[in-house]
C-alpha positions as CSV (number, residue, x, y, z in Angstrom):
1,M,0.0,0.0,0.0
2,A,2.8,2.5,0.9
3,H,4.4,1.6,-2.5
4,L,1.2,2.7,-4.3
5,R,1.1,6.0,-2.5
6,F,4.7,6.7,-3.3
7,N,4.1,6.0,-7.0
8,N,1.3,8.6,-6.9
9,F,3.6,11.0,-5.2
10,I,6.2,10.9,-8.0
11,H,3.5,12.0,-10.4
12,W,2.4,15.1,-8.5
13,T,2.3,18.3,-10.5
14,G,5.4,20.4,-9.8
15,I,7.4,17.5,-8.3
16,A,9.9,15.4,-10.3
17,C,11.8,12.4,-9.1
18,N,14.9,10.6,-10.4
19,E,15.1,6.9,-11.2
20,F,15.9,6.2,-7.5
21,R,12.6,7.9,-6.5
22,S,14.4,10.8,-4.9
23,V,12.8,14.3,-5.4
24,V,15.1,16.3,-7.7
25,N,12.8,19.1,-8.8
26,I,10.2,21.2,-6.9
27,S,8.5,23.7,-9.2
28,L,5.6,25.4,-7.4
29,S,5.7,28.9,-8.8
30,R,2.6,31.1,-9.0
31,I,0.2,28.8,-7.1
32,G,-0.5,31.0,-4.0
33,L,1.5,29.2,-1.4
34,R,1.7,31.1,1.9
35,G,3.8,30.6,5.0
36,T,7.3,30.6,6.2
37,L,10.2,28.4,5.0
38,H,11.1,27.3,8.5
39,A,8.9,24.2,8.4
40,F,10.3,23.1,5.0
41,G,12.4,20.0,5.7
42,F,15.4,21.0,3.6
43,S,17.4,18.0,4.9
44,S,14.6,15.6,3.6
45,F,15.6,16.5,0.0
46,P,19.3,15.5,-0.3
47,S,19.0,15.0,-4.1
48,L,17.1,18.2,-4.9
49,L,18.6,20.0,-7.9
50,S,15.9,22.6,-8.5
51,L,13.7,24.6,-6.1
52,D,11.4,27.1,-7.8
53,L,9.0,28.9,-5.4
54,Y,8.8,32.1,-7.5
55,H,5.8,34.4,-7.0
56,N,4.0,33.0,-4.0
57,S,3.4,34.5,-0.6
58,F,6.3,33.1,1.5
59,Y,7.3,35.5,4.3
60,G,9.8,35.6,7.1
61,N,13.5,35.1,6.8
62,I,15.5,32.7,4.7
63,P,16.5,29.8,7.1
64,S,20.1,28.9,7.3
65,S,19.1,25.2,7.0
66,L,18.8,25.8,3.3
67,A,22.5,24.9,3.2
68,N,21.4,21.3,3.5
69,L,20.5,21.5,-0.2
70,S,24.1,20.9,-1.2
71,K,23.3,19.6,-4.7
72,L,20.9,22.4,-5.6
73,I,21.6,24.0,-9.0
74,Y,18.6,26.3,-9.4
75,F,17.1,28.2,-6.5
76,D,14.3,30.8,-7.0
77,L,12.5,32.5,-4.1
78,S,11.9,35.8,-6.0
79,A,8.6,37.7,-5.8
80,N,7.7,36.6,-2.3
81,Q,7.5,38.5,0.9
82,L,10.8,37.4,2.5
83,F,12.6,39.7,4.9
84,G,15.7,39.6,7.1
85,R,19.2,39.0,6.0
86,I,20.6,36.5,3.5
87,P,22.2,33.8,5.7
88,S,25.9,33.4,5.4
89,E,25.3,29.6,5.0
90,I,24.3,30.3,1.4
91,G,28.0,30.2,0.7
92,L,27.8,26.4,1.3
93,M,25.5,25.8,-1.6
94,T,28.5,25.5,-4.0
95,S,26.6,23.6,-6.8
96,L,24.3,26.6,-7.4
97,H,24.2,27.9,-11.0
98,I,21.2,30.2,-10.6
99,L,20.2,32.1,-7.4
100,R,17.2,34.3,-7.6
101,L,16.0,36.3,-4.5
102,D,14.7,39.3,-6.3
103,D,11.6,41.3,-5.4
104,N,11.4,40.6,-1.7
105,A,12.1,42.8,1.4
106,I,15.5,41.2,2.2
107,N,17.7,43.7,4.1
108,G,21.2,43.9,5.5
109,S,24.3,43.4,3.5
110,I,25.1,40.8,0.9
111,P,27.2,38.2,2.7
112,E,30.8,37.9,1.7
113,E,30.3,34.1,1.6
114,I,28.2,34.5,-1.6
115,G,31.6,34.7,-3.3
116,S,32.1,31.0,-2.5
117,L,29.5,30.0,-5.1
118,S,32.1,29.3,-7.8
119,S,29.6,27.6,-10.1
120,L,27.1,30.5,-10.0
121,K,26.2,31.9,-13.4
122,E,23.2,34.1,-12.5
123,L,22.7,36.1,-9.3
124,G,19.4,38.0,-8.8
125,L,19.1,40.3,-5.7
126,S,17.3,43.2,-7.3
127,K,14.2,44.9,-5.7
128,N,15.1,44.3,-2.1
129,S,16.4,46.6,0.7
130,L,20.0,45.5,0.7
131,T,22.5,48.0,2.0
132,G,26.3,48.4,2.2
133,P,29.0,47.6,-0.2
134,I,28.9,45.0,-2.9
135,P,31.3,42.3,-1.8
136,A,34.4,42.2,-3.9
137,S,34.2,38.4,-4.0
138,I,31.3,38.7,-6.4
139,W,33.5,40.1,-9.1
140,N,36.0,37.2,-8.8
141,M,33.4,34.6,-9.7
142,A,34.6,33.3,-13.0
143,N,31.3,31.7,-14.2
144,L,29.1,34.6,-13.2
145,S,27.6,36.2,-16.3
146,L,24.3,37.9,-15.1
147,V,24.1,40.0,-11.9
148,Y,20.9,41.9,-10.9
149,L,21.4,44.3,-8.1
150,F,19.1,47.2,-9.1
151,K,16.6,48.9,-6.7
152,N,18.7,48.4,-3.5
153,E,20.7,50.8,-1.4
154,L,24.1,49.3,-2.2
155,T,27.3,51.4,-2.2
156,G,30.6,51.2,-4.0
157,T,31.7,50.8,-7.5
158,I,31.7,48.0,-10.0
159,P,35.3,47.3,-11.1
160,Q,36.1,48.3,-14.7
161,E,37.3,44.8,-15.4
162,V,33.8,43.4,-15.0
163,G,32.3,42.5,-18.4
164,K,35.5,42.5,-20.3
């Protein structure tokens, strides 16, 4: 009986599993989800590659336990109602290629640890309330090709070498 229920689970809309029946993709954008992310059992998804929660109504801060998603490649929490700081533990998510936290109410500074994301290709932090200098470590990320920082209160300059 449990086997039948699990087979149904792997066919849920917005949830994809691999051949080992591990959840690898959660894509639940624009479906009106509301709540905090603290009850989300990040450690229950060790094989998760993609988490797309774009344009829902999640609120509260981003929990540091998200670092348990060590295989995550795509992470989109943009267009929610998140606030508080970006946890420094985000630097442990070294498999990330795309990180989108745009259009929330995230404040504080961009953590220096974000520069540890050596595989990152796209960083979206626009339309928040971020303050302080842009960490120099961002500009040393060799794979980073798209950076969205507009509509924040960030200070400093972008090195001339960027984009060459």
